[in-house]
py3Dmol code that shows the C-alpha trace and the ligand (Angstrom):
import py3Dmol

protein = """\
ATOM      1  CA  MET A   1       9.507 -28.277  14.492  1.00  0.00           C
ATOM      2  CA  ILE A   2      11.028 -25.656  16.769  1.00  0.00           C
ATOM      3  CA  PHE A   3      10.948 -22.683  14.477  1.00  0.00           C
ATOM      4  CA  MET A   4       7.793 -21.619  12.655  1.00  0.00           C
ATOM      5  CA  LYS A   5       7.825 -19.369   9.638  1.00  0.00           C
ATOM      6  CA  GLY A   6       5.420 -16.477   9.424  1.00  0.00           C
ATOM      7  CA  ASN A   7       3.025 -15.491   6.705  1.00  0.00           C
ATOM      8  CA  LEU A   8       2.378 -12.717   4.248  1.00  0.00           C
ATOM      9  CA  GLU A   9      -0.922 -10.921   3.828  1.00  0.00           C
ATOM     10  CA  VAL A  10      -1.555  -8.348   1.108  1.00  0.00           C
ATOM     11  CA  ILE A  11      -4.360  -5.791   1.027  1.00  0.00           C
ATOM     12  CA  CYS A  12      -4.615  -4.178  -2.406  1.00  0.00           C
ATOM     13  CA  GLY A  13      -6.887  -2.446  -4.862  1.00  0.00           C
ATOM     14  CA  PRO A  14      -7.317   0.990  -6.453  1.00  0.00           C
ATOM     15  CA  MET A  15      -7.516   4.283  -4.600  1.00  0.00           C
ATOM     16  CA  PHE A  16     -10.606   4.772  -2.428  1.00  0.00           C
ATOM     17  CA  SER A  17     -11.186   1.018  -2.074  1.00  0.00           C
ATOM     18  CA  GLY A  18     -10.648   1.034   1.702  1.00  0.00           C
ATOM     19  CA  LYS A  19      -7.134  -0.431   1.962  1.00  0.00           C
ATOM     20  CA  SER A  20      -6.043   1.750   4.876  1.00  0.00           C
ATOM     21  CA  GLU A  21      -9.354   1.096   6.660  1.00  0.00           C
ATOM     22  CA  GLU A  22      -8.746  -2.638   6.337  1.00  0.00           C
ATOM     23  CA  LEU A  23      -5.151  -2.306   7.544  1.00  0.00           C
ATOM     24  CA  ILE A  24      -6.330  -0.286  10.552  1.00  0.00           C
ATOM     25  CA  ARG A  25      -9.038  -2.893  11.282  1.00  0.00           C
ATOM     26  CA  ARG A  26      -6.390  -5.635  11.378  1.00  0.00           C
ATOM     27  CA  MET A  27      -3.991  -3.501  13.431  1.00  0.00           C
ATOM     28  CA  LYS A  28      -6.703  -2.769  16.005  1.00  0.00           C
ATOM     29  CA  ARG A  29      -7.262  -6.500  16.480  1.00  0.00           C
ATOM     30  CA  ILE A  30      -3.507  -7.021  16.820  1.00  0.00           C
ATOM     31  CA  GLN A  31      -3.372  -4.235  19.408  1.00  0.00           C
ATOM     32  CA  ILE A  32      -6.247  -5.805  21.383  1.00  0.00           C
ATOM     33  CA  SER A  33      -4.487  -9.188  21.326  1.00  0.00           C
ATOM     34  CA  GLY A  34      -1.451  -7.554  22.952  1.00  0.00           C
ATOM     35  CA  LYS A  35       0.986  -8.580  20.222  1.00  0.00           C
ATOM     36  CA  SER A  36       3.969  -6.411  19.356  1.00  0.00           C
ATOM     37  CA  TYR A  37       3.998  -4.661  16.012  1.00  0.00           C
ATOM     38  CA  LEU A  38       5.680  -2.060  13.843  1.00  0.00           C
ATOM     39  CA  ILE A  39       3.952  -0.145  11.053  1.00  0.00           C
ATOM     40  CA  PHE A  40       5.884   1.602   8.306  1.00  0.00           C
ATOM     41  CA  LYS A  41       4.700   4.055   5.729  1.00  0.00           C
ATOM     42  CA  PRO A  42       6.536   5.861   2.955  1.00  0.00           C
ATOM     43  CA  ILE A  43       7.368   9.544   3.047  1.00  0.00           C
ATOM     44  CA  ILE A  44       5.934  10.653  -0.276  1.00  0.00           C
ATOM     45  CA  ASP A  45       3.416  13.300   0.526  1.00  0.00           C
ATOM     46  CA  ASP A  46       2.077  15.395   3.379  1.00  0.00           C
ATOM     47  CA  ARG A  47      -1.496  14.210   3.115  1.00  0.00           C
ATOM     48  CA  TYR A  48      -3.004  14.596   6.581  1.00  0.00           C
ATOM     49  CA  THR A  49       0.079  13.658   8.641  1.00  0.00           C
ATOM     50  CA  SER A  50       3.411  11.985   8.051  1.00  0.00           C
ATOM     51  CA  LYS A  51       3.539   9.789  11.148  1.00  0.00           C
ATOM     52  CA  GLN A  52       0.202   8.087  10.913  1.00  0.00           C
ATOM     53  CA  VAL A  53      -1.625   5.692   8.677  1.00  0.00           C
ATOM     54  CA  ALA A  54      -4.590   7.826   7.733  1.00  0.00           C
ATOM     55  CA  THR A  55      -7.758   6.720   6.045  1.00  0.00           C
ATOM     56  CA  HIS A  56      -9.646   9.222   3.904  1.00  0.00           C
ATOM     57  CA  ASP A  57     -12.053   9.791   6.796  1.00  0.00           C
ATOM     58  CA  LYS A  58      -8.982  10.632   8.915  1.00  0.00           C
ATOM     59  CA  ARG A  59      -8.937   7.712  11.370  1.00  0.00           C
ATOM     60  CA  THR A  60      -5.312   7.120  12.234  1.00  0.00           C
ATOM     61  CA  PHE A  61      -2.750   4.650  13.562  1.00  0.00           C
ATOM     62  CA  THR A  62       0.839   5.566  14.395  1.00  0.00           C
ATOM     63  CA  ALA A  63       3.358   4.493  11.776  1.00  0.00           C
ATOM     64  CA  VAL A  64       7.088   4.999  11.274  1.00  0.00           C
ATOM     65  CA  PRO A  65       7.710   7.140   8.185  1.00  0.00           C
ATOM     66  CA  THR A  66      10.635   6.048   6.010  1.00  0.00           C
ATOM     67  CA  THR A  67      11.983   7.110   2.644  1.00  0.00           C
ATOM     68  CA  ILE A  68      11.004   4.915  -0.301  1.00  0.00           C
ATOM     69  CA  ASP A  69      14.554   4.139  -1.406  1.00  0.00           C
ATOM     70  CA  ARG A  70      17.014   1.449  -0.335  1.00  0.00           C
ATOM     71  CA  VAL A  71      18.100   3.671   2.599  1.00  0.00           C
ATOM     72  CA  GLY A  72      14.547   3.721   3.967  1.00  0.00           C
ATOM     73  CA  ILE A  73      14.179  -0.029   3.579  1.00  0.00           C
ATOM     74  CA  THR A  74      17.508  -0.590   5.363  1.00  0.00           C
ATOM     75  CA  GLU A  75      16.198   1.592   8.219  1.00  0.00           C
ATOM     76  CA  MET A  76      13.081  -0.574   8.383  1.00  0.00           C
ATOM     77  CA  GLU A  77      15.183  -3.727   8.548  1.00  0.00           C
ATOM     78  CA  LYS A  78      17.280  -2.256  11.355  1.00  0.00           C
ATOM     79  CA  MET A  79      14.208  -1.301  13.387  1.00  0.00           C
ATOM     80  CA  VAL A  80      12.651  -4.727  12.896  1.00  0.00           C
ATOM     81  CA  GLU A  81      15.901  -6.366  13.996  1.00  0.00           C
ATOM     82  CA  GLU A  82      16.153  -4.183  17.109  1.00  0.00           C
ATOM     83  CA  GLU A  83      12.509  -4.303  18.202  1.00  0.00           C
ATOM     84  CA  ASN A  84      11.766  -7.819  16.943  1.00  0.00           C
ATOM     85  CA  PRO A  85       7.978  -7.280  16.669  1.00  0.00           C
ATOM     86  CA  GLU A  86       5.619 -10.185  16.043  1.00  0.00           C
ATOM     87  CA  ILE A  87       3.863  -8.270  13.285  1.00  0.00           C
ATOM     88  CA  VAL A  88       5.290  -5.968  10.618  1.00  0.00           C
ATOM     89  CA  ALA A  89       2.896  -3.868   8.550  1.00  0.00           C
ATOM     90  CA  VAL A  90       3.770  -1.691   5.567  1.00  0.00           C
ATOM     91  CA  ASP A  91       1.217   0.800   4.298  1.00  0.00           C
ATOM     92  CA  GLU A  92       1.399   2.084   0.722  1.00  0.00           C
ATOM     93  CA  GLY A  93       3.974  -0.584  -0.110  1.00  0.00           C
ATOM     94  CA  CYS A  94       3.630   0.236  -3.823  1.00  0.00           C
ATOM     95  CA  PHE A  95       5.761   3.360  -3.457  1.00  0.00           C
ATOM     96  CA  TYR A  96       8.844   1.566  -2.141  1.00  0.00           C
ATOM     97  CA  ASP A  97      11.906   0.360  -4.013  1.00  0.00           C
ATOM     98  CA  MET A  98      11.656  -3.139  -5.539  1.00  0.00           C
ATOM     99  CA  SER A  99      13.970  -4.464  -2.797  1.00  0.00           C
ATOM    100  CA  LEU A 100      11.073  -4.264  -0.304  1.00  0.00           C
ATOM    101  CA  THR A 101      10.082  -7.769  -1.493  1.00  0.00           C
ATOM    102  CA  GLY A 102      13.334  -9.248  -0.161  1.00  0.00           C
ATOM    103  CA  SER A 103      12.881  -7.608   3.234  1.00  0.00           C
ATOM    104  CA  VAL A 104       9.280  -8.803   3.472  1.00  0.00           C
ATOM    105  CA  LEU A 105      10.318 -12.387   2.689  1.00  0.00           C
ATOM    106  CA  LYS A 106      13.107 -12.188   5.264  1.00  0.00           C
ATOM    107  CA  TRP A 107      10.607 -11.156   7.965  1.00  0.00           C
ATOM    108  CA  VAL A 108       8.257 -13.968   6.945  1.00  0.00           C
ATOM    109  CA  ASP A 109      11.158 -16.439   7.210  1.00  0.00           C
ATOM    110  CA  GLN A 110      11.874 -15.099  10.695  1.00  0.00           C
ATOM    111  CA  GLY A 111       8.372 -16.133  11.754  1.00  0.00           C
ATOM    112  CA  LYS A 112       6.635 -12.784  11.543  1.00  0.00           C
ATOM    113  CA  ARG A 113       3.155 -11.994  10.323  1.00  0.00           C
ATOM    114  CA  VAL A 114       3.710  -9.415   7.601  1.00  0.00           C
ATOM    115  CA  ILE A 115       0.904  -7.266   6.202  1.00  0.00           C
ATOM    116  CA  VAL A 116       1.469  -5.110   3.128  1.00  0.00           C
ATOM    117  CA  ALA A 117      -1.192  -2.696   1.901  1.00  0.00           C
ATOM    118  CA  GLY A 118      -0.909  -0.767  -1.339  1.00  0.00           C
ATOM    119  CA  LEU A 119      -2.105   0.002  -4.819  1.00  0.00           C
ATOM    120  CA  ASP A 120      -1.719  -3.065  -7.024  1.00  0.00           C
ATOM    121  CA  LYS A 121      -1.701  -0.997 -10.218  1.00  0.00           C
ATOM    122  CA  THR A 122      -0.590   2.467 -11.333  1.00  0.00           C
ATOM    123  CA  TYR A 123      -3.018   4.867 -13.070  1.00  0.00           C
ATOM    124  CA  ARG A 124      -1.723   3.291 -16.293  1.00  0.00           C
ATOM    125  CA  GLY A 125      -3.004  -0.098 -15.188  1.00  0.00           C
ATOM    126  CA  GLU A 126       0.483  -1.591 -14.759  1.00  0.00           C
ATOM    127  CA  THR A 127       1.779  -3.330 -11.626  1.00  0.00           C
ATOM    128  CA  PHE A 128       2.925  -0.754  -9.088  1.00  0.00           C
ATOM    129  CA  GLY A 129       6.508  -0.978  -7.783  1.00  0.00           C
ATOM    130  CA  PRO A 130       7.195  -4.114  -5.736  1.00  0.00           C
ATOM    131  CA  MET A 131       3.492  -4.986  -5.380  1.00  0.00           C
ATOM    132  CA  GLY A 132       3.442  -7.508  -8.240  1.00  0.00           C
ATOM    133  CA  ASN A 133       6.253  -9.510  -6.663  1.00  0.00           C
ATOM    134  CA  ILE A 134       4.870  -9.175  -3.151  1.00  0.00           C
ATOM    135  CA  LEU A 135       1.475 -10.381  -4.380  1.00  0.00           C
ATOM    136  CA  ALA A 136       3.105 -13.433  -5.960  1.00  0.00           C
ATOM    137  CA  HIS A 137       4.642 -14.377  -2.603  1.00  0.00           C
ATOM    138  CA  ALA A 138       1.513 -13.631  -0.542  1.00  0.00           C
ATOM    139  CA  ASP A 139      -0.221 -16.372   1.417  1.00  0.00           C
ATOM    140  CA  GLU A 140      -3.398 -14.360   1.591  1.00  0.00           C
ATOM    141  CA  VAL A 141      -4.601 -11.581  -0.702  1.00  0.00           C
ATOM    142  CA  LEU A 142      -7.502  -9.239  -0.203  1.00  0.00           C
ATOM    143  CA  LYS A 143      -8.342  -7.367  -3.404  1.00  0.00           C
ATOM    144  CA  LEU A 144     -10.699  -4.537  -2.683  1.00  0.00           C
ATOM    145  CA  ARG A 145     -12.923  -2.750  -5.177  1.00  0.00           C
ATOM    146  CA  ALA A 146     -14.155   0.806  -5.108  1.00  0.00           C
ATOM    147  CA  ILE A 147     -17.202   2.467  -6.626  1.00  0.00           C
ATOM    148  CA  CYS A 148     -16.483   3.587 -10.203  1.00  0.00           C
ATOM    149  CA  MET A 149     -16.899   7.368 -10.134  1.00  0.00           C
ATOM    150  CA  LYS A 150     -18.146   7.451 -13.726  1.00  0.00           C
ATOM    151  CA  CYS A 151     -20.777   4.685 -13.987  1.00  0.00           C
ATOM    152  CA  LYS A 152     -21.208   4.194 -10.215  1.00  0.00           C
ATOM    153  CA  SER A 153     -20.864   0.399 -10.473  1.00  0.00           C
ATOM    154  CA  ASN A 154     -19.080  -1.469  -7.670  1.00  0.00           C
ATOM    155  CA  GLN A 155     -16.457  -2.696 -10.163  1.00  0.00           C
ATOM    156  CA  GLY A 156     -13.861   0.011  -9.513  1.00  0.00           C
ATOM    157  CA  VAL A 157     -10.588  -1.896  -9.916  1.00  0.00           C
ATOM    158  CA  MET A 158      -8.564   0.863 -11.598  1.00  0.00           C
ATOM    159  CA  THR A 159      -7.149   4.183 -10.426  1.00  0.00           C
ATOM    160  CA  GLN A 160      -7.998   7.033 -12.795  1.00  0.00           C
ATOM    161  CA  ARG A 161      -5.673   9.989 -12.821  1.00  0.00           C
ATOM    162  CA  LEU A 162      -7.026  13.319 -13.966  1.00  0.00           C
ATOM    163  CA  ILE A 163      -4.918  16.372 -14.696  1.00  0.00           C
ATOM    164  CA  ASP A 164      -6.940  19.568 -15.005  1.00  0.00           C
ATOM    165  CA  GLY A 165     -10.009  17.358 -15.276  1.00  0.00           C
ATOM    166  CA  LYS A 166      -8.665  15.339 -18.231  1.00  0.00           C
ATOM    167  CA  PRO A 167      -7.334  11.736 -18.188  1.00  0.00           C
ATOM    168  CA  ALA A 168      -3.557  11.726 -17.675  1.00  0.00           C
ATOM    169  CA  LYS A 169      -1.286  10.636 -20.529  1.00  0.00           C
ATOM    170  CA  TYR A 170       0.648   7.367 -20.360  1.00  0.00           C
ATOM    171  CA  SER A 171       3.971   9.231 -20.307  1.00  0.00           C
ATOM    172  CA  GLU A 172       3.213  11.293 -17.186  1.00  0.00           C
ATOM    173  CA  PRO A 173       5.423  10.412 -14.187  1.00  0.00           C
ATOM    174  CA  THR A 174       3.908   7.814 -11.834  1.00  0.00           C
ATOM    175  CA  ILE A 175       4.240   9.845  -8.660  1.00  0.00           C
ATOM    176  CA  VAL A 176       3.530  13.574  -8.778  1.00  0.00           C
ATOM    177  CA  ILE A 177       2.216  15.439  -5.799  1.00  0.00           C
ATOM    178  CA  GLY A 178       0.493  18.389  -7.360  1.00  0.00           C
ATOM    179  CA  ALA A 179      -2.521  20.560  -6.789  1.00  0.00           C
ATOM    180  CA  GLN A 180      -4.188  20.281 -10.186  1.00  0.00           C
ATOM    181  CA  GLU A 181      -4.257  16.515 -10.319  1.00  0.00           C
ATOM    182  CA  LYS A 182      -6.959  14.309  -8.976  1.00  0.00           C
ATOM    183  CA  TYR A 183      -7.506  10.606  -8.604  1.00  0.00           C
ATOM    184  CA  GLU A 184     -10.656   8.570  -8.641  1.00  0.00           C
ATOM    185  CA  ALA A 185     -11.615   4.925  -8.859  1.00  0.00           C
ATOM    186  CA  ARG A 186     -12.968   3.614 -12.156  1.00  0.00           C
ATOM    187  CA  CYS A 187     -14.063   0.265 -13.574  1.00  0.00           C
ATOM    188  CA  ARG A 188     -12.144  -1.225 -16.493  1.00  0.00           C
ATOM    189  CA  ASP A 189     -14.703   0.105 -18.986  1.00  0.00           C
ATOM    190  CA  CYS A 190     -14.557   3.669 -17.690  1.00  0.00           C
ATOM    191  CA  HIS A 191     -10.790   3.815 -17.097  1.00  0.00           C
ATOM    192  CA  GLU A 192      -9.142   6.186 -19.580  1.00  0.00           C
ATOM    193  CA  ILE A 193      -5.598   7.049 -20.614  1.00  0.00           C
ATOM    194  CA  GLU A 194      -5.236  10.132 -22.811  1.00  0.00           C
ATOM    195  CA  LYS A 195      -3.761   9.471 -26.255  1.00  0.00           C
ATOM    196  CA  GLU A 196      -0.296  10.991 -26.711  1.00  0.00           C
TER     197      GLU A 196
END
"""
ligand_1 = """\
1
ZN
Zn -17.469 2.485 -14.692
"""
view = py3Dmol.view(width=600, height=400)
view.addModel(protein, "pdb")
view.setStyle({"model": 0}, {"cartoon": {"style": "trace"}})
view.addModel(ligand_1, "xyz")
view.setStyle({"model": 1}, {"stick": {}})
view.zoomTo()
view.show()
């Protein structure tokens, strides 16, 4: 065989489970090995900095910020075509348009190692954006758990959204960047959705 296809790795879990840390760990190894890479991240908020993949303890890696819509994904495809990196990483893949899956599979078919990190589920406990589809196509999946902030078990697989200290309702929008809302990891038993 002359042409080898690549592979798809997914790093997922709830908030505060260490997804960005794991992505940075892999990217550091890629950097040491001298391979070429591109990292993308969505422009959705101004947490810390827009051009870097930041972990909650503020360690960073330079990433290309793109919008989460089809336009942003087309930009990504263009950059990948022009730079032809060996590795393509997407942080916070959950926030992108569903069409991200097609782009990811295209890069894998071109022989690239593709790494997608993101929340697997919304605060409602439903699959988040394209992550369900991307997970189905993954060759390797790392599901991380966080500490449940209510019972302190290590079974935190859910993201709890709190608005003014109370569990968010099901009908709240999925992405809201506001001051009064807060997220924490919870286990299935402690995860709450406010009754309408
Ligand atoms: Zn718990």
